[in-house]
FIMARMI-321425 format. One record per residue: residue number from 1; residue in three letters; x, y, z of N, C-alpha, C in turn. Coordinates in steps of 0.2 Angstrom, whole numbers, plus 2048, in hexadecimal, padded with zeros to 3 digits. Each point is the difference from the previous one (the first is absolute). Layout:
FIMARMI-321425
NUM  ALA  X  Y  Z  X  Y  Z  X  Y  Z $
...
end
This chain:
FIMARMI-321425
1  UNK  62C  E9B  8B6  7FE  800  7F9  7F9  802  800 $
2  UNK  7FE  802  7FA  7F9  803  7FE  7FD  7FA  7FC $
3  UNK  7FB  7FD  803  7FD  7F9  7FE  7F9  802  7FD $
4  UNK  7FE  7FE  7FA  7F9  800  7FE  7FD  7FA  801 $
5  UNK  7FA  801  803  7FC  7FA  802  7FB  7FE  7FA $
6  UNK  800  7FA  7FD  7FB  7FE  7FC  7FC  7FB  804 $
7  UNK  7FA  803  801  7FB  7FC  805  7FD  7FA  7FD $
8  UNK  7FF  800  7FA  7FC  7FA  7FC  7F9  801  801 $
9  UNK  7FC  7FD  7FC  7F9  801  800  7FD  7FD  806 $
10  UNK  801  7F9  801  7FD  7FC  805  802  803  807 $
11  UNK  806  802  801  802  803  807  7FD  806  801 $
12  UNK  7FF  805  7FB  7FD  806  800  7F9  7FF  802 $
13  UNK  7FC  7FC  7FD  7F9  7FF  800  7FE  7FC  806 $
14  UNK  804  7FB  802  7FE  7FB  805  804  7FF  806 $
15  UNK  807  801  7FF  804  7FF  806  805  806  801 $
16  UNK  7FD  806  801  804  806  800  805  800  806 $
17  UNK  7FE  7FC  805  805  7FF  806  806  7FD  7FE $
18  UNK  801  7FC  7FA  806  7FE  7FE  804  805  7FD $
19  UNK  7FD  805  7FD  804  806  7FD  802  804  806 $
20  UNK  7FC  801  805  802  804  806  806  7FD  803 $
21  UNK  800  7F9  801  805  7FD  803  807  800  7FC $
22  UNK  7FF  800  7F9  806  801  7FC  803  807  801 $
23  UNK  7FC  805  801  802  807  801  803  800  807 $
24  UNK  7FD  7FD  805  803  801  807  807  7FC  800 $
25  UNK  801  7FB  7FD  806  7FC  800  806  805  7FD $
26  UNK  7FE  803  7FA  805  804  7FC  802  806  804 $
27  UNK  7FA  803  803  802  806  804  803  7FF  806 $
28  UNK  7FF  7FA  803  804  7FE  806  807  7FF  7FF $
29  UNK  802  7FF  7FA  807  7FF  7FD  803  807  7FF $
30  UNK  7FC  805  800  802  807  7FE  7FF  803  7F9 $
31  UNK  7FC  7FC  7FC  7FF  802  7F9  7FA  804  7FF $
32  UNK  800  804  7FB  7FA  804  7FE  7FC  7FC  7FB $
33  UNK  7F9  7FF  802  7FC  7FD  7FB  7FB  804  7FD $
34  UNK  800  800  7F9  7FB  804  7FC  7FB  7FC  7FC $
35  UNK  7FB  803  7FF  7FA  7FC  7FC  7FF  803  7FA $
36  UNK  802  7FE  7FA  7FE  802  7FA  7F9  800  7FF $
37  UNK  7FC  806  7FF  7F9  800  800  7FC  7FD  7FA $
38  UNK  804  7FF  7FA  7FD  7FE  7FA  800  7F9  800 $
39  UNK  803  7FC  804  800  7F9  800  7F9  7FC  800 $
40  UNK  800  7FB  7FD  7F9  7FC  800  803  7F8  7FF $
41  UNK  7FC  7FD  7FC  802  7F9  7FE  806  7FF  7FC $
42  UNK  804  7FB  801  806  7FE  7FD  7FE  7FD  7F9 $
43  UNK  7FA  7FD  7FF  7FE  7FD  7FA  802  7F9  800 $
44  UNK  802  7FD  805  802  7F9  800  7FA  7FB  7FE $
45  UNK  7FA  802  802  7FA  7FB  7FE  7FF  800  7F8 $
46  UNK  801  806  7FD  7FF  801  7F9  805  7FC  7FD $
47  UNK  807  800  802  805  7FD  7FC  7FF  7F8  801 $
48  UNK  7FF  7FE  806  7FF  7F9  802  7FB  7FD  7FC $
49  UNK  7FB  804  7FE  7FA  7FD  7FC  801  801  7F8 $
50  UNK  806  803  7FE  802  801  7F9  7FD  806  7FD $
51  UNK  7FE  805  804  7FD  806  7FD  806  806  800 $
52  UNK  804  7FF  7FC  806  804  800  7FE  807  7FE $
53  UNK  7FC  801  7FB  7FE  806  7FD  7FC  804  806 $
54  UNK  7FB  7FD  803  7FD  803  806  804  802  805 $
55  UNK  806  7FC  801  804  801  806  805  806  7FF $
56  UNK  801  802  7F9  804  806  7FF  7FF  806  804 $
57  UNK  7F9  803  7FF  7FF  806  804  801  7FF  808 $
58  UNK  7FF  7FA  802  801  7FF  807  807  801  802 $
59  UNK  804  7FC  7FC  807  801  801  803  807  7FF $
60  UNK  7FD  803  7FB  802  807  7FF  7FF  805  806 $
61  UNK  7FA  7FE  803  7FE  804  806  805  7FF  806 $
62  UNK  802  7FA  801  804  7FE  805  807  804  7FF $
63  UNK  803  7FF  7FA  806  803  7FE  800  807  801 $
64  UNK  7FA  804  7FE  800  807  800  800  802  808 $
65  UNK  7FC  7FC  804  800  802  807  807  7FF  804 $
66  UNK  804  7FB  7FD  806  7FF  804  806  803  7FD $
67  UNK  800  802  7F9  806  803  7FD  800  808  801 $
68  UNK  7FA  802  803  800  808  800  801  802  808 $
69  UNK  801  7FB  804  801  801  807  807  800  802 $
70  UNK  802  804  805  807  800  802  801  7FB  805 $
71  UNK  804  7FB  7FF  801  7FB  805  806  7FB  7FF $
72  UNK  803  7FD  804  806  7FC  7FF  7FE  7F9  7FE $
73  UNK  7FB  7FD  803  7FD  7F9  7FF  7F9  800  801 $
74  UNK  7FC  7FB  7FD  7F9  7FF  801  800  7F9  804 $
75  UNK  7FA  7FF  804  7FF  7FA  803  7F9  7FE  800 $
76  UNK  7FF  7FA  800  7F9  7FD  801  800  7FA  804 $
77  UNK  7FA  800  804  800  7FA  804  7FC  7FA  7FD $
78  UNK  803  7FE  7FA  7FD  7FC  7FB  805  7FD  7FB $
79  UNK  801  7F9  801  805  7FD  7FB  7FD  800  7F9 $
80  UNK  7F9  7FF  7FF  7FD  7FF  7FA  800  807  7FC $
81  UNK  7FE  805  803  800  807  7FD  807  802  7FE $
82  UNK  805  7FF  804  806  802  7FF  803  7FC  7FA $
83  UNK  7FE  7FA  800  802  7FB  7FA  7FD  803  7F9 $
84  UNK  7FA  803  801  7FD  803  7FA  803  806  7FE $
85  UNK  802  804  805  804  806  7FE  806  7FF  7FD $
86  UNK  804  7FB  803  807  7FF  7FD  800  7FB  7FA $
87  UNK  7FB  7FC  7FF  801  7FB  7FB  7FA  801  7FA $
88  UNK  7FB  803  802  7FA  800  7FB  800  807  7FD $
89  UNK  801  806  803  7FF  806  7FD  804  802  7FA $
90  UNK  806  7FF  800  804  801  7FA  7FE  7FB  7FA $
91  UNK  7FE  7FA  802  7FE  7FB  7FB  7F9  803  7FD $
92  UNK  7FC  802  804  7F9  803  7FD  802  805  7FB $
93  UNK  804  805  802  802  806  7FC  803  7FD  7F9 $
94  UNK  804  7FC  801  804  7FD  7FA  7FB  7FC  7FB $
95  UNK  7FB  7FC  803  7FB  7FD  7FC  7FC  805  7FC $
96  UNK  7FF  806  804  7FB  805  7FD  804  805  7FB $
97  UNK  807  7FF  7FF  804  804  7FC  801  807  803 $
98  UNK  800  801  806  801  806  803  807  800  804 $
99  UNK  805  802  7FC  807  800  802  801  804  806 $
100  UNK  7FD  806  7FF  801  805  806  7FE  7FE  806 $
101  UNK  7FA  7FD  800  7FD  7FD  806  804  7FA  803 $
102  UNK  802  7FC  7FB  805  7FB  802  806  802  804 $
103  UNK  803  805  7FE  806  803  803  7FE  803  807 $
104  UNK  7FB  803  800  7FE  803  807  7FE  7FB  805 $
105  UNK  7FC  7FB  7FD  7FE  7FA  805  806  7FC  802 $
106  UNK  805  800  7FC  806  7FC  803  804  804  805 $
107  UNK  800  806  800  803  804  805  7FC  800  807 $
108  UNK  7F9  801  7FF  7FC  7FF  806  801  7F9  803 $
109  UNK  800  7FB  7FC  800  7F9  802  807  7FF  804 $
110  UNK  805  803  7FD  807  7FF  804  800  803  806 $
111  UNK  7FC  805  802  800  803  806  7FB  7FE  805 $
112  UNK  7FC  7FB  7FE  7FB  7FD  804  801  7FA  804 $
113  UNK  7FF  7FF  806  802  7FA  804  7FA  7FE  804 $
114  UNK  800  7F9  801  7FB  7FD  805  803  802  807 $
115  UNK  7FC  800  805  802  803  806  806  7FC  803 $
116  UNK  7FF  7F9  800  806  7FC  803  806  801  7FC $
117  UNK  800  801  7F9  806  802  7FC  803  806  803 $
118  UNK  7FC  805  800  802  807  802  803  800  807 $
119  UNK  7FD  7FD  805  802  7FF  807  807  7FC  800 $
120  UNK  800  7FB  7FD  806  7FB  800  806  803  7FC $
121  UNK  7FF  801  7F9  805  801  7FC  802  807  7FF $
122  UNK  7FC  805  802  802  807  7FF  801  803  807 $
123  UNK  7FB  7FF  805  801  803  806  803  7FC  806 $
124  UNK  802  7FA  7FE  805  7FC  804  7FC  7FE  807 $
125  UNK  7FA  7FF  7FF  7FC  7FD  806  801  7F9  800 $
126  UNK  803  7FD  805  800  7F8  801  7FD  7FE  806 $
127  UNK  800  804  805  7FD  7FE  807  7FA  805  802 $
128  UNK  7FA  7FE  7FF  7FA  805  801  800  802  807 $
129  UNK  801  7FB  805  800  802  807  804  805  802 $
130  UNK  807  800  7FD  805  805  802  7FF  806  7FC $
131  UNK  7FF  800  7FA  800  806  7FB  7F9  803  800 $
132  UNK  7FB  7FD  801  7F9  803  7FF  7FC  800  807 $
133  UNK  803  7FC  805  7FC  7FF  806  7FA  7FC  7FF $
134  UNK  800  7FB  7FB  7FA  7FC  7FF  7FF  7FB  805 $
135  UNK  7FA  7FF  803  7FE  7FB  805  7F9  7FE  7FF $
136  UNK  800  7F9  7FF  7F9  7FD  7FE  800  7F9  804 $
137  UNK  7FE  7FF  806  800  7FA  803  7FA  7FB  7FE $
138  UNK  801  7FE  7FA  7FB  7FB  7FE  803  7FB  7FC $
139  UNK  7FC  7FA  7FF  802  7FA  7FC  7FE  802  7F9 $
140  UNK  805  800  7FB  7FE  802  7F9  803  7FB  7FB $
141  UNK  7FC  7FF  7FB  803  7FC  7FA  800  805  7FA $
142  UNK  804  7FE  7FB  801  805  7FA  7FF  7FD  7FA $
143  UNK  7FC  803  7FB  7FF  7FE  7FA  804  805  7FB $
144  UNK  804  7FD  7FC  804  804  7FB  7FC  800  7F9 $
145  UNK  7FE  806  7FE  7FB  801  7FA  804  7FF  7FA $
146  UNK  7FD  7FD  7FB  803  7FE  7FA  804  805  7FC $
147  UNK  7FE  806  7FF  803  805  7FC  807  802  804 $
148  UNK  7FF  801  807  806  801  803  806  7FB  800 $
149  UNK  7FD  7FA  800  805  7FA  7FF  803  800  7F9 $
150  UNK  7FC  800  7FB  802  7FE  7FA  802  805  7FB $
151  UNK  7FD  806  801  802  806  7FC  805  804  803 $
152  UNK  7FF  802  806  805  804  804  805  7FC  803 $
153  UNK  7FF  7FA  801  805  7FC  803  802  802  807 $
154  UNK  7FB  802  804  801  802  807  804  7FB  804 $
155  UNK  7FF  7FA  7FF  803  7FB  804  7FD  801  807 $
156  UNK  804  800  806  7FE  800  806  800  807  804 $
157  UNK  800  805  7FC  801  807  802  7FA  801  805 $
158  UNK  7FA  7FF  7FE  7FA  801  805  800  7FC  806 $
159  UNK  802  7F9  7FF  800  7FC  805  805  801  805 $
160  UNK  806  802  7FE  806  802  804  7FE  806  804 $
161  UNK  7FD  805  7FD  7FE  806  804  7FB  7FE  806 $
162  UNK  7FB  7FB  7FE  7FB  7FE  805  804  7FC  806 $
163  UNK  804  7FC  7FE  804  7FC  805  804  805  805 $
164  UNK  801  806  7FE  805  804  804  7FB  805  804 $
165  UNK  7FA  7FF  800  7FB  804  804  800  7FE  807 $
166  UNK  800  804  805  801  7FE  807  7F9  7FD  802 $
167  UNK  801  7FA  804  7FA  7FD  803  7FD  7FB  7FB $
168  UNK  801  800  7FA  7FC  7FC  7FB  803  7F9  800 $
169  UNK  7FB  7FB  7FE  802  7F9  7FF  7FD  7FF  7F9 $
170  UNK  805  7FF  7FC  7FE  7FE  7F8  801  7F9  7FF $
171  UNK  7FA  7FD  7FE  800  7F9  7FF  800  7FF  7F8 $
172  UNK  803  7FA  7FE  801  7FF  7F9  7F9  7FE  7FD $
173  UNK  7FE  802  7FA  7FA  7FE  7FD  802  7FB  7FB $
174  UNK  7FD  7FA  801  801  7FA  7FB  7FD  802  7F9 $
175  UNK  804  7FE  7FB  7FF  802  7F9  7FF  807  7FF $
176  UNK  804  804  803  7FF  808  800  800  803  7F9 $
177  UNK  804  7FD  7FC  801  803  7F9  7FA  7FE  7FB $
178  UNK  7FC  7FC  803  7FA  7FE  7FC  7FB  807  800 $
179  UNK  7FE  801  7FA  7FB  806  7FF  7FA  800  804 $
180  UNK  7FE  805  803  7F9  800  804  7FA  800  7FB $
181  UNK  801  801  7FA  7FA  7FF  7FB  7FD  807  7FE $
182  UNK  803  805  803  7FD  807  7FE  801  802  7F9 $
183  UNK  806  802  7FE  802  801  7F9  7FC  805  7FD $
184  UNK  7FD  805  804  7FC  805  7FD  7FA  7FE  7FC $
185  UNK  800  801  7FA  7FA  7FD  7FC  7FF  7F9  800 $
186  UNK  806  7FC  801  800  7F9  800  7FA  7FD  805 $
187  UNK  800  803  806  7FB  7FE  805  7F9  801  7FE $
188  UNK  7FF  804  7FB  7F9  801  7FD  7FF  7FB  7FA $
189  UNK  805  800  7FC  7FF  7FC  7FA  801  7F9  801 $
190  UNK  803  7FE  805  801  7F9  802  7FE  7FF  807 $
191  UNK  7FA  801  802  7FE  800  807  801  7FA  803 $
192  UNK  7FE  7FA  7FD  801  7FA  803  807  7FE  802 $
193  UNK  804  801  7FB  808  7FE  801  802  805  805 $
194  UNK  7FF  806  800  802  805  805  7FE  7FE  807 $
195  UNK  7F9  7FE  801  7FE  7FE  806  803  7F9  803 $
196  UNK  802  7FC  7FB  804  7FA  802  807  802  803 $
197  UNK  803  804  7FC  807  802  802  7FF  804  807 $
198  UNK  7FB  804  801  7FF  803  806  7FF  7FC  806 $
199  UNK  7FC  7FA  7FF  7FF  7FB  805  806  7FD  802 $
200  UNK  805  7FF  7FC  806  7FD  801  804  805  805 $
201  UNK  800  806  7FE  804  805  803  7FD  801  807 $
202  UNK  7FA  800  801  7FC  801  806  802  7FA  805 $
203  UNK  800  7FA  7FD  801  7FA  805  807  801  802 $
204  UNK  805  802  7FC  807  800  802  801  806  805 $
205  UNK  7FD  805  7FF  800  806  805  7FD  7FE  807 $
206  UNK  7FA  7FD  800  7FD  7FD  806  804  7FB  804 $
207  UNK  804  7FC  7FC  804  7FB  803  806  802  803 $
208  UNK  802  806  7FF  806  803  804  7FE  802  807 $
209  UNK  7FA  801  801  7FE  803  807  801  807  801 $
210  UNK  802  804  7FA  801  807  801  7FA  804  801 $
211  UNK  801  805  803  7FA  805  801  7FE  804  7FA $
212  UNK  805  801  7FC  7FF  803  7FA  805  7FE  7FA $
213  UNK  7FE  802  7FA  804  7FF  7FA  802  807  7FE $
214  UNK  807  801  7FF  802  806  7FD  803  7FF  7F9 $
215  UNK  801  806  7FD  803  800  7F9  801  807  7FE $
216  UNK  801  800  7F9  802  807  7FE  7FC  803  7FA $
217  UNK  7FA  7FC  7FF  7FB  803  7FB  7F9  800  803 $
218  UNK  7FD  805  801  7F9  801  802  7FB  7FC  7FD $
219  UNK  801  7FF  7F9  7FB  7FC  7FC  800  7F9  802 $
220  UNK  806  7FD  801  801  7F9  802  7FD  7FF  807 $
221  UNK  802  805  804  7FD  7FF  807  7F9  801  801 $
222  UNK  7FD  804  7FB  7F9  801  800  7FD  7F9  7FE $
223  UNK  803  7FD  7FB  7FD  7FA  7FD  801  7FA  806 $
224  UNK  806  800  803  801  7FB  805  7FB  801  806 $
225  UNK  7FF  807  802  7FC  801  806  7F9  7FE  7FE $
226  UNK  7FE  801  7FA  7F9  7FF  7FE  7FF  7F8  801 $
227  UNK  805  7FC  7FD  800  7F9  800  7FF  7FD  807 $
228  UNK  805  803  805  800  7FE  807  7F9  802  803 $
229  UNK  7FD  806  7FF  7FA  802  803  7FA  7FB  7FE $
230  UNK  800  7FE  7F9  7FB  7FC  7FE  800  7F9  803 $
231  UNK  806  7FE  802  801  7F9  804  7FF  801  807 $
232  UNK  7FE  806  803  7FF  801  807  806  800  804 $
233  UNK  806  801  7FD  806  801  803  801  807  804 $
234  UNK  803  800  806  801  806  803  807  803  7FF $
235  UNK  804  7FD  7FB  806  802  7FE  7FF  807  7FC $
236  UNK  804  805  801  800  806  7FD  805  801  7FB $
237  UNK  800  805  7FC  806  802  7FB  802  807  802 $
238  UNK  806  801  7FE  803  807  802  806  801  7FB $
239  UNK  800  805  7FD  806  802  7FC  806  801  804 $
240  UNK  806  7FE  7FD  806  800  805  802  807  801 $
241  UNK  7FE  805  7FC  802  807  802  7FC  802  807 $
242  UNK  7FB  7FD  801  7FC  802  806  803  7FD  806 $
243  UNK  803  7FA  7FF  804  7FD  806  806  804  801 $
244  UNK  804  802  7FB  806  804  801  7FE  806  803 $
245  UNK  7FA  803  7FF  7FF  807  803  7FD  7FF  807 $
246  UNK  7FF  7FA  802  7FD  7FF  807  806  800  805 $
247  UNK  7FF  804  806  806  801  805  7FD  7FF  807 $
248  UNK  804  7FF  805  7FE  800  807  7FC  805  802 $
249  UNK  802  806  7FD  7FC  806  802  7F9  801  7FD $
250  UNK  800  7FD  7FA  7FA  800  7FC  7FF  7F9  7FD $
251  UNK  7FE  7FB  805  800  7F9  7FE  7FA  7FE  7FC $
252  UNK  800  7FA  7FD  7FB  7FE  7FC  7FA  7FE  805 $
253  UNK  7FA  800  7FE  7FB  7FE  804  7FC  7FB  7FC $
254  UNK  7FD  7FC  804  7FC  7FA  7FD  7F8  802  801 $
255  UNK  7FD  800  7FB  7F9  802  800  7FB  7FB  7FC $
256  UNK  7FD  7FC  804  7FC  7FB  7FD  803  7FB  7FB $
257  UNK  807  7FE  802  803  7FC  7FC  804  803  7FA $
258  UNK  7FF  807  7FF  803  803  7FB  805  805  803 $
259  UNK  807  7FF  7FE  805  804  803  801  806  7FC $
260  UNK  800  806  803  801  806  7FD  806  803  803 $
261  UNK  805  804  7FD  805  803  802  7FE  806  804 $
262  UNK  801  801  806  7FE  806  804  804  806  7FE $
263  UNK  7FC  805  800  804  807  7FE  800  801  7F8 $
264  UNK  7FF  7FB  7FC  801  801  7F9  7F9  7FF  7FC $
265  UNK  7FA  800  804  7FA  7FF  7FC  7FE  805  7FB $
end
């Protein structure tokens, strides 16, 4: 397949190794990955704060970037950004009275998948060790991000892929479905509540004895990693794409308590 990568803002700016890992996984399966150069923010922050008018040009830019590129499906290593593309973009256009943009946004949204959705539902990956050569000999716990759970209804797709990685030990996270407290602008507008939620999440993560916490949204992992660091914990965070990209030949390396996928920096 010809697959368009939607890197997302935070991955592009702060966690480019997650985007590289996504490309490595898809190319390992024999697919061609293209990068629509006009892409930028999906506009999720604007919409979540109620700024529909301001979100419209952001949505229009995303649609323009992805409906002018020749590809079969688009993928992003982010449940929240894919949820925005699939559930918010057409809504924004409709609220702004732009029927043409609404129709185009619906088409782009229908072709856009979160990474575990694409791997499991479209590409038929059910065993990462056998089909991707994934190997990661570490004790890992997993946090399911809210948008992936509640808007995309990912279920256990990410967790099942992690469990199928060679050498890994996945331990259950108590109260896993409890929000980490990030929520984009929520963590700034409601800092005290966010911090209290983060404290609960960090305590549960540390209680598992895991070396790191994995998940499918870089924003949530950034928030969790910051909370763990402020508590003096040596538990790291790592996107599940980077764990899937890790192999025996290019193994994950531990550097100062922070785990980075080797070969996909």
